[in-house]
A tleap script that builds the chain and sets N, CA, C and O, in Angstrom:
source leaprc.protein.ff14SB
mol = sequence {
  NMET ASP GLU ILE LYS LYS ASP ASP VAL HIE
  LEU VAL LYS ASN LEU MET GLY ILE ILE ARG
  PRO MET GLU SER LEU ARG MET GLN GLY GLU
  ASN TYR THR CYS LEU HIE TYR ALA ALA GLU
  GLN ASN SER PHE GLN ALA MET GLU ILE MET
  LEU ARG TYR LEU PHE ALA GLU TYR GLN GLU
  LYS PHE PHE ASN ILE CYS ASN ILE GLN ASP
  ILE ASP LYS GLU THR PRO ALA MET LYS ALA
  ALA LYS VAL ASN ALA LEU ASP THR LEU TYR
  VAL MET ILE ALA PHE LYS THR VAL ASP MET
  ARG LEU LYS ASN CLYS
}
set mol.1.N position { 64.220 53.456 56.933 }
set mol.1.CA position { 64.450 54.682 56.545 }
set mol.1.C position { 63.732 55.326 57.392 }
set mol.1.O position { 63.370 56.452 57.051 }
set mol.2.N position { 63.379 54.886 58.532 }
set mol.2.CA position { 62.759 55.783 59.553 }
set mol.2.C position { 63.309 56.993 60.348 }
set mol.2.O position { 62.666 57.819 60.996 }
set mol.3.N position { 64.567 56.915 60.163 }
set mol.3.CA position { 65.560 57.550 60.225 }
set mol.3.C position { 65.458 59.137 59.674 }
set mol.3.O position { 65.625 60.278 60.105 }
set mol.4.N position { 65.108 58.511 58.549 }
set mol.4.CA position { 64.911 60.215 57.478 }
set mol.4.C position { 63.586 60.246 57.737 }
set mol.4.O position { 63.437 61.129 58.581 }
set mol.5.N position { 62.672 59.822 57.503 }
set mol.5.CA position { 61.264 59.987 57.743 }
set mol.5.C position { 60.633 60.805 59.202 }
set mol.5.O position { 59.659 61.548 59.320 }
set mol.6.N position { 61.590 60.339 60.174 }
set mol.6.CA position { 61.450 60.763 61.819 }
set mol.6.C position { 62.494 62.397 61.664 }
set mol.6.O position { 62.521 63.267 62.535 }
set mol.7.N position { 63.078 62.434 60.650 }
set mol.7.CA position { 64.034 63.524 60.371 }
set mol.7.C position { 65.103 63.601 62.149 }
set mol.7.O position { 65.226 64.609 62.845 }
set mol.8.N position { 65.601 62.438 62.387 }
set mol.8.CA position { 66.159 62.363 63.283 }
set mol.8.C position { 67.658 62.676 63.584 }
set mol.8.O position { 68.190 61.606 63.880 }
set mol.9.N position { 68.330 63.438 63.620 }
set mol.9.CA position { 69.855 64.354 63.152 }
set mol.9.C position { 70.726 62.966 63.503 }
set mol.9.O position { 71.479 62.322 62.772 }
set mol.10.N position { 70.338 62.749 64.895 }
set mol.10.CA position { 71.704 61.576 64.901 }
set mol.10.C position { 71.736 59.985 64.425 }
set mol.10.O position { 72.725 59.375 64.019 }
set mol.11.N position { 70.314 59.455 64.595 }
set mol.11.CA position { 70.614 58.540 63.672 }
set mol.11.C position { 70.827 58.959 62.443 }
set mol.11.O position { 71.605 58.155 61.929 }
set mol.12.N position { 70.458 60.070 61.450 }
set mol.12.CA position { 70.918 60.031 60.057 }
set mol.12.C position { 72.409 60.228 60.134 }
set mol.12.O position { 73.025 59.608 59.268 }
set mol.13.N position { 73.255 61.064 61.104 }
set mol.13.CA position { 74.540 60.709 61.270 }
set mol.13.C position { 75.305 59.765 61.066 }
set mol.13.O position { 76.411 59.689 60.530 }
set mol.14.N position { 74.474 58.866 61.647 }
set mol.14.CA position { 75.339 57.429 61.956 }
set mol.14.C position { 74.758 56.552 60.513 }
set mol.14.O position { 75.501 55.659 60.105 }
set mol.15.N position { 73.593 56.779 59.839 }
set mol.15.CA position { 73.164 55.974 58.848 }
set mol.15.C position { 74.191 56.776 57.631 }
set mol.15.O position { 73.942 56.514 56.454 }
set mol.16.N position { 74.934 57.407 57.836 }
set mol.16.CA position { 75.867 57.878 56.468 }
set mol.16.C position { 77.095 57.053 56.524 }
set mol.16.O position { 78.006 57.294 55.732 }
set mol.17.N position { 77.229 55.791 57.676 }
set mol.17.CA position { 78.122 55.237 57.608 }
set mol.17.C position { 78.125 54.110 56.899 }
set mol.17.O position { 79.054 53.360 56.600 }
set mol.18.N position { 76.837 54.065 56.630 }
set mol.18.CA position { 76.328 52.202 56.537 }
set mol.18.C position { 75.844 52.552 54.804 }
set mol.18.O position { 76.295 51.865 53.888 }
set mol.19.N position { 75.085 53.461 54.611 }
set mol.19.CA position { 74.405 53.566 53.563 }
set mol.19.C position { 75.112 54.387 52.369 }
set mol.19.O position { 75.710 55.331 52.884 }
set mol.20.N position { 75.220 54.386 51.407 }
set mol.20.CA position { 75.528 55.971 50.307 }
set mol.20.C position { 74.119 56.601 50.190 }
set mol.20.O position { 73.020 56.081 49.997 }
set mol.21.N position { 74.473 57.797 50.356 }
set mol.21.CA position { 73.230 58.545 49.819 }
set mol.21.C position { 72.936 58.302 48.244 }
set mol.21.O position { 71.752 58.015 48.067 }
set mol.22.N position { 73.644 58.339 47.148 }
set mol.22.CA position { 73.096 57.297 46.028 }
set mol.22.C position { 72.901 56.288 45.474 }
set mol.22.O position { 72.740 56.060 44.275 }
set mol.23.N position { 72.911 55.384 46.670 }
set mol.23.CA position { 72.608 53.885 46.497 }
set mol.23.C position { 71.146 54.066 46.417 }
set mol.23.O position { 70.454 54.859 47.057 }
set mol.24.N position { 70.766 53.151 45.473 }
set mol.24.CA position { 69.287 52.704 45.013 }
set mol.24.C position { 68.654 52.350 46.405 }
set mol.24.O position { 69.539 51.831 47.085 }
set mol.25.N position { 67.429 52.428 47.123 }
set mol.25.CA position { 66.471 51.985 47.909 }
set mol.25.C position { 65.489 51.188 47.613 }
set mol.25.O position { 64.978 50.451 48.457 }
set mol.26.N position { 65.165 51.235 46.557 }
set mol.26.CA position { 64.673 50.179 45.576 }
set mol.26.C position { 64.825 49.389 44.828 }
set mol.26.O position { 65.765 48.673 45.175 }
set mol.27.N position { 64.423 49.112 43.983 }
set mol.27.CA position { 64.770 47.488 43.400 }
set mol.27.C position { 65.946 48.567 42.242 }
set mol.27.O position { 65.636 49.629 41.702 }
set mol.28.N position { 67.454 47.748 42.141 }
set mol.28.CA position { 68.616 47.908 41.015 }
set mol.28.C position { 67.779 49.003 39.804 }
set mol.28.O position { 66.654 48.888 39.318 }
set mol.29.N position { 68.511 49.735 39.647 }
set mol.29.CA position { 68.241 50.642 38.337 }
set mol.29.C position { 66.813 51.490 38.442 }
set mol.29.O position { 66.436 52.125 37.458 }
set mol.30.N position { 66.006 51.479 39.707 }
set mol.30.CA position { 64.818 52.629 40.012 }
set mol.30.C position { 66.254 53.703 40.791 }
set mol.30.O position { 65.821 54.834 40.569 }
set mol.31.N position { 66.989 53.805 41.187 }
set mol.31.CA position { 67.869 55.270 41.299 }
set mol.31.C position { 67.337 56.356 42.100 }
set mol.31.O position { 67.555 57.557 41.935 }
set mol.32.N position { 66.129 55.432 43.582 }
set mol.32.CA position { 65.441 55.826 44.356 }
set mol.32.C position { 66.256 56.023 45.110 }
set mol.32.O position { 66.765 54.990 45.543 }
set mol.33.N position { 66.907 57.543 45.758 }
set mol.33.CA position { 67.859 57.380 46.717 }
set mol.33.C position { 67.113 57.793 48.428 }
set mol.33.O position { 65.927 57.935 48.725 }
set mol.34.N position { 68.142 57.877 49.149 }
set mol.34.CA position { 67.752 58.507 50.214 }
set mol.34.C position { 67.222 59.968 49.946 }
set mol.34.O position { 66.150 60.315 50.441 }
set mol.35.N position { 68.079 60.952 49.049 }
set mol.35.CA position { 68.034 62.219 48.965 }
set mol.35.C position { 66.508 62.352 48.532 }
set mol.35.O position { 65.911 63.275 49.085 }
set mol.36.N position { 65.656 61.448 47.480 }
set mol.36.CA position { 64.373 60.945 47.049 }
set mol.36.C position { 63.668 61.416 48.128 }
set mol.36.O position { 62.989 62.431 48.285 }
set mol.37.N position { 64.114 59.967 49.252 }
set mol.37.CA position { 63.054 59.467 50.162 }
set mol.37.C position { 62.750 61.088 51.000 }
set mol.37.O position { 61.669 61.677 51.027 }
set mol.38.N position { 64.010 61.527 51.613 }
set mol.38.CA position { 64.070 62.512 52.136 }
set mol.38.C position { 63.180 63.679 51.918 }
set mol.38.O position { 62.233 64.045 52.615 }
set mol.39.N position { 63.833 64.398 50.407 }
set mol.39.CA position { 62.662 65.064 50.022 }
set mol.39.C position { 61.223 64.752 49.815 }
set mol.39.O position { 60.415 65.672 49.680 }
set mol.40.N position { 60.794 63.289 49.776 }
set mol.40.CA position { 59.110 63.222 49.685 }
set mol.40.C position { 58.346 63.241 51.117 }
set mol.40.O position { 57.130 63.359 51.269 }
set mol.41.N position { 59.399 63.089 52.210 }
set mol.41.CA position { 59.121 63.402 53.601 }
set mol.41.C position { 59.240 64.633 53.945 }
set mol.41.O position { 58.485 64.793 54.904 }
set mol.42.N position { 59.899 65.830 53.634 }
set mol.42.CA position { 60.048 66.882 53.486 }
set mol.42.C position { 60.903 67.199 54.968 }
set mol.42.O position { 60.670 68.146 55.718 }
set mol.43.N position { 62.379 65.705 55.248 }
set mol.43.CA position { 62.654 65.747 55.882 }
set mol.43.C position { 64.176 66.429 55.697 }
set mol.43.O position { 65.301 66.049 55.371 }
set mol.44.N position { 63.334 68.009 56.216 }
set mol.44.CA position { 64.963 68.706 55.966 }
set mol.44.C position { 66.276 68.781 56.785 }
set mol.44.O position { 67.371 69.314 56.608 }
set mol.45.N position { 65.752 68.084 57.680 }
set mol.45.CA position { 67.229 68.183 58.513 }
set mol.45.C position { 68.067 67.106 58.262 }
set mol.45.O position { 69.289 67.255 58.281 }
set mol.46.N position { 67.530 66.009 58.021 }
set mol.46.CA position { 68.253 64.737 57.441 }
set mol.46.C position { 68.565 65.071 56.033 }
set mol.46.O position { 69.507 64.406 55.604 }
set mol.47.N position { 67.993 65.999 55.093 }
set mol.47.CA position { 68.663 66.065 53.550 }
set mol.47.C position { 70.049 66.767 53.903 }
set mol.47.O position { 71.067 66.390 53.323 }
set mol.48.N position { 70.106 68.072 55.116 }
set mol.48.CA position { 71.113 68.892 55.084 }
set mol.48.C position { 71.797 68.109 55.726 }
set mol.48.O position { 72.936 68.514 55.492 }
set mol.49.N position { 71.909 67.000 56.579 }
set mol.49.CA position { 73.384 66.350 56.786 }
set mol.49.C position { 73.575 65.775 55.608 }
set mol.49.O position { 74.648 66.038 55.065 }
set mol.50.N position { 72.450 64.686 54.762 }
set mol.50.CA position { 73.208 63.887 53.973 }
set mol.50.C position { 73.881 64.608 51.949 }
set mol.50.O position { 74.302 64.057 50.932 }
set mol.51.N position { 73.604 65.986 52.363 }
set mol.51.CA position { 73.666 67.287 51.364 }
set mol.51.C position { 75.565 67.233 52.367 }
set mol.51.O position { 76.661 66.916 51.905 }
set mol.52.N position { 75.309 67.541 53.325 }
set mol.52.CA position { 76.808 67.797 53.950 }
set mol.52.C position { 77.824 66.749 53.689 }
set mol.52.O position { 78.864 66.998 53.079 }
set mol.53.N position { 77.503 65.504 54.181 }
set mol.53.CA position { 78.420 64.678 54.085 }
set mol.53.C position { 78.641 64.214 52.215 }
set mol.53.O position { 79.682 63.842 51.673 }
set mol.54.N position { 77.384 64.392 51.639 }
set mol.54.CA position { 78.393 64.396 50.215 }
set mol.54.C position { 79.199 65.358 49.664 }
set mol.54.O position { 80.072 65.166 48.816 }
set mol.55.N position { 78.889 66.384 50.161 }
set mol.55.CA position { 79.896 67.313 49.752 }
set mol.55.C position { 81.183 67.389 49.864 }
set mol.55.O position { 82.068 67.920 49.193 }
set mol.56.N position { 81.144 66.628 51.045 }
set mol.56.CA position { 82.580 66.253 51.891 }
set mol.56.C position { 83.467 65.120 51.298 }
set mol.56.O position { 84.694 65.150 51.210 }
set mol.57.N position { 82.690 64.179 50.931 }
set mol.57.CA position { 82.899 62.763 50.363 }
set mol.57.C position { 82.997 62.721 48.852 }
set mol.57.O position { 83.789 61.993 48.254 }
set mol.58.N position { 81.948 63.735 48.140 }
set mol.58.CA position { 82.168 63.679 46.710 }
set mol.58.C position { 82.114 64.865 46.255 }
set mol.58.O position { 81.257 65.124 45.411 }
set mol.59.N position { 83.153 66.020 46.773 }
set mol.59.CA position { 82.737 67.192 46.307 }
set mol.59.C position { 82.454 67.117 44.980 }
set mol.59.O position { 81.362 67.455 44.522 }
set mol.60.N position { 83.674 66.550 44.097 }
set mol.60.CA position { 83.829 66.615 42.226 }
set mol.60.C position { 82.440 65.749 42.072 }
set mol.60.O position { 81.739 66.729 41.820 }
set mol.61.N position { 81.674 64.841 42.040 }
set mol.61.CA position { 80.683 64.596 41.475 }
set mol.61.C position { 79.372 64.969 42.378 }
set mol.61.O position { 78.461 64.159 42.205 }
set mol.62.N position { 79.111 65.890 43.190 }
set mol.62.CA position { 78.007 66.343 44.193 }
set mol.62.C position { 76.914 66.923 43.257 }
set mol.62.O position { 75.717 66.645 43.335 }
set mol.63.N position { 77.391 67.625 42.510 }
set mol.63.CA position { 76.295 68.477 41.896 }
set mol.63.C position { 75.366 67.381 41.008 }
set mol.63.O position { 74.155 67.509 41.184 }
set mol.64.N position { 75.761 66.389 40.137 }
set mol.64.CA position { 75.784 65.179 39.815 }
set mol.64.C position { 74.839 64.247 40.378 }
set mol.64.O position { 73.758 64.034 39.828 }
set mol.65.N position { 75.228 63.623 41.560 }
set mol.65.CA position { 74.796 62.807 42.560 }
set mol.65.C position { 73.113 63.735 43.254 }
set mol.65.O position { 72.072 63.132 43.515 }
set mol.66.N position { 73.300 65.088 43.384 }
set mol.66.CA position { 72.138 65.352 44.106 }
set mol.66.C position { 71.269 65.485 43.298 }
set mol.66.O position { 70.160 65.879 43.659 }
set mol.67.N position { 71.555 65.177 41.933 }
set mol.67.CA position { 70.512 65.652 40.576 }
set mol.67.C position { 69.857 64.034 39.703 }
set mol.67.O position { 69.281 63.966 38.617 }
set mol.68.N position { 70.107 63.247 40.368 }
set mol.68.CA position { 70.223 61.358 39.880 }
set mol.68.C position { 68.603 61.558 39.569 }
set mol.68.O position { 67.860 61.957 40.466 }
set mol.69.N position { 68.285 61.364 38.720 }
set mol.69.CA position { 66.759 60.992 38.170 }
set mol.69.C position { 66.198 59.362 38.156 }
set mol.69.O position { 66.566 58.457 37.407 }
set mol.70.N position { 65.321 59.324 39.097 }
set mol.70.CA position { 64.548 58.079 39.546 }
set mol.70.C position { 64.042 57.509 38.384 }
set mol.70.O position { 64.197 58.118 37.325 }
set mol.71.N position { 63.423 56.368 38.408 }
set mol.71.CA position { 62.623 55.633 37.518 }
set mol.71.C position { 61.702 56.671 36.467 }
set mol.71.O position { 61.633 56.827 35.248 }
set mol.72.N position { 61.045 57.275 37.675 }
set mol.72.CA position { 59.943 58.604 37.226 }
set mol.72.C position { 60.602 59.650 36.007 }
set mol.72.O position { 59.916 60.203 35.147 }
set mol.73.N position { 62.268 59.796 36.166 }
set mol.73.CA position { 63.178 60.680 35.701 }
set mol.73.C position { 62.866 62.552 36.521 }
set mol.73.O position { 62.957 63.693 36.069 }
set mol.74.N position { 62.429 61.874 38.086 }
set mol.74.CA position { 62.474 63.061 38.586 }
set mol.74.C position { 63.566 63.126 39.205 }
set mol.74.O position { 64.218 62.103 38.998 }
set mol.75.N position { 64.245 64.076 40.085 }
set mol.75.CA position { 65.233 64.248 40.982 }
set mol.75.C position { 64.968 64.517 42.206 }
set mol.75.O position { 63.809 64.930 42.232 }
set mol.76.N position { 65.449 64.507 43.322 }
set mol.76.CA position { 65.076 64.867 44.668 }
set mol.76.C position { 64.684 66.168 45.041 }
set mol.76.O position { 64.215 66.447 46.145 }
set mol.77.N position { 64.897 67.052 44.018 }
set mol.77.CA position { 64.156 68.599 44.008 }
set mol.77.C position { 62.936 68.547 43.462 }
set mol.77.O position { 62.009 69.353 43.542 }
set mol.78.N position { 63.052 67.141 42.688 }
set mol.78.CA position { 61.077 67.676 41.841 }
set mol.78.C position { 60.246 66.842 43.074 }
set mol.78.O position { 59.305 67.335 43.696 }
set mol.79.N position { 60.737 65.612 43.271 }
set mol.79.CA position { 59.831 64.987 44.616 }
set mol.79.C position { 59.607 66.253 45.641 }
set mol.79.O position { 58.450 66.572 45.916 }
set mol.80.N position { 60.432 66.788 46.061 }
set mol.80.CA position { 60.335 67.415 47.000 }
set mol.80.C position { 59.257 68.971 46.310 }
set mol.80.O position { 58.668 69.759 47.049 }
set mol.81.N position { 59.267 69.018 45.226 }
set mol.81.CA position { 58.338 70.310 44.943 }
set mol.81.C position { 57.178 69.713 44.618 }
set mol.81.O position { 56.311 70.584 44.688 }
set mol.82.N position { 56.663 68.587 44.269 }
set mol.82.CA position { 55.477 67.753 43.865 }
set mol.82.C position { 55.037 67.329 45.405 }
set mol.82.O position { 53.866 66.961 45.310 }
set mol.83.N position { 55.405 67.236 46.581 }
set mol.83.CA position { 55.055 67.094 47.749 }
set mol.83.C position { 54.582 68.351 48.231 }
set mol.83.O position { 53.685 68.222 49.064 }
set mol.84.N position { 54.926 69.607 47.950 }
set mol.84.CA position { 55.158 70.662 48.464 }
set mol.84.C position { 55.802 70.757 49.889 }
set mol.84.O position { 55.291 71.413 50.796 }
set mol.85.N position { 56.797 70.151 49.994 }
set mol.85.CA position { 58.021 69.920 50.869 }
set mol.85.C position { 58.985 71.292 50.659 }
set mol.85.O position { 59.994 71.225 49.956 }
set mol.86.N position { 58.495 72.804 51.474 }
set mol.86.CA position { 59.040 73.758 50.751 }
set mol.86.C position { 60.444 73.763 51.959 }
set mol.86.O position { 61.166 74.741 51.764 }
set mol.87.N position { 60.897 72.907 53.066 }
set mol.87.CA position { 61.824 73.412 53.422 }
set mol.87.C position { 62.700 72.445 52.973 }
set mol.87.O position { 63.840 72.809 52.685 }
set mol.88.N position { 62.382 71.238 52.851 }
set mol.88.CA position { 63.372 70.343 52.158 }
set mol.88.C position { 64.102 71.211 50.654 }
set mol.88.O position { 65.318 71.307 50.487 }
set mol.89.N position { 63.118 71.740 49.743 }
set mol.89.CA position { 63.677 71.981 48.833 }
set mol.89.C position { 63.992 72.997 48.753 }
set mol.89.O position { 64.272 73.344 47.606 }
set mol.90.N position { 64.160 74.225 50.034 }
set mol.90.CA position { 64.751 75.478 50.059 }
set mol.90.C position { 66.006 75.056 50.692 }
set mol.90.O position { 67.054 75.489 50.213 }
set mol.91.N position { 66.045 74.214 51.777 }
set mol.91.CA position { 68.076 73.415 52.308 }
set mol.91.C position { 68.370 72.997 50.419 }
set mol.91.O position { 69.217 73.737 49.919 }
set mol.92.N position { 67.985 72.329 49.802 }
set mol.92.CA position { 68.116 72.231 48.288 }
set mol.92.C position { 68.418 73.314 47.585 }
set mol.92.O position { 69.498 73.207 47.004 }
set mol.93.N position { 68.022 74.029 47.471 }
set mol.93.CA position { 68.516 75.669 46.982 }
set mol.93.C position { 69.490 75.842 47.636 }
set mol.93.O position { 70.530 75.835 46.978 }
set mol.94.N position { 69.630 76.064 49.115 }
set mol.94.CA position { 70.739 76.772 49.515 }
set mol.94.C position { 71.915 76.102 49.310 }
set mol.94.O position { 72.888 76.795 49.012 }
set mol.95.N position { 72.062 74.852 49.405 }
set mol.95.CA position { 72.957 74.333 49.226 }
set mol.95.C position { 73.591 74.065 47.111 }
set mol.95.O position { 74.468 73.451 46.504 }
set mol.96.N position { 72.652 74.817 46.859 }
set mol.96.CA position { 73.065 74.889 45.682 }
set mol.96.C position { 73.029 73.626 44.520 }
set mol.96.O position { 73.894 73.475 43.657 }
set mol.97.N position { 71.917 72.825 44.689 }
set mol.97.CA position { 72.326 71.152 44.298 }
set mol.97.C position { 70.694 71.362 43.183 }
set mol.97.O position { 70.268 70.353 42.623 }
set mol.98.N position { 70.081 72.481 43.028 }
set mol.98.CA position { 69.086 72.110 41.763 }
set mol.98.C position { 69.708 72.107 40.144 }
set mol.98.O position { 70.319 73.000 39.558 }
set mol.99.N position { 69.489 71.374 39.892 }
set mol.99.CA position { 69.413 71.986 38.217 }
set mol.99.C position { 67.994 71.848 37.287 }
set mol.99.O position { 67.237 70.922 36.998 }
set mol.100.N position { 68.056 73.052 37.037 }
set mol.100.CA position { 67.284 73.563 36.856 }
set mol.100.C position { 66.654 73.288 35.024 }
set mol.100.O position { 65.606 73.683 34.514 }
set mol.101.N position { 67.309 72.816 34.675 }
set mol.101.CA position { 67.731 72.419 33.048 }
set mol.101.C position { 66.893 70.412 32.721 }
set mol.101.O position { 66.598 69.730 31.740 }
set mol.102.N position { 66.850 70.262 34.260 }
set mol.102.CA position { 65.951 68.858 34.089 }
set mol.102.C position { 64.896 69.186 34.155 }
set mol.102.O position { 64.431 70.247 34.572 }
set mol.103.N position { 64.261 68.031 33.624 }
set mol.103.CA position { 62.502 67.636 33.058 }
set mol.103.C position { 62.349 66.220 33.365 }
set mol.103.O position { 63.230 65.401 33.103 }
set mol.104.N position { 61.068 65.876 34.005 }
set mol.104.CA position { 60.734 64.776 34.117 }
set mol.104.C position { 59.721 64.211 33.037 }
set mol.104.O position { 59.654 64.598 31.871 }
set mol.105.N position { 59.077 63.394 33.530 }
set mol.105.CA position { 58.242 62.750 31.949 }
set mol.105.C position { 57.007 63.719 31.418 }
set mol.105.O position { 56.379 63.418 30.402 }
savepdb mol mol.pdb
quit
């Protein structure tokens, strides 16, 4: 996931062909996705690439995928807010992916 941490646009684009953005990166059932990881790392360019990919590939499920809650009941937007990742949060808001009705623990 160094591609996301480094916010490397070209490598993240290649990564989208290998990993599904809604796939859990940790143990099965934890629902910690690359969206959660990008949010925590404030990798706003990587987040934008992943959101564009998700919208193109999963348009009908886009909003729900972007609001997957991890084991702590936190969405990627919650992770971004928690670590003050304002650039990433702005990208998520611009893509209209933030479900304001959801709550964490």
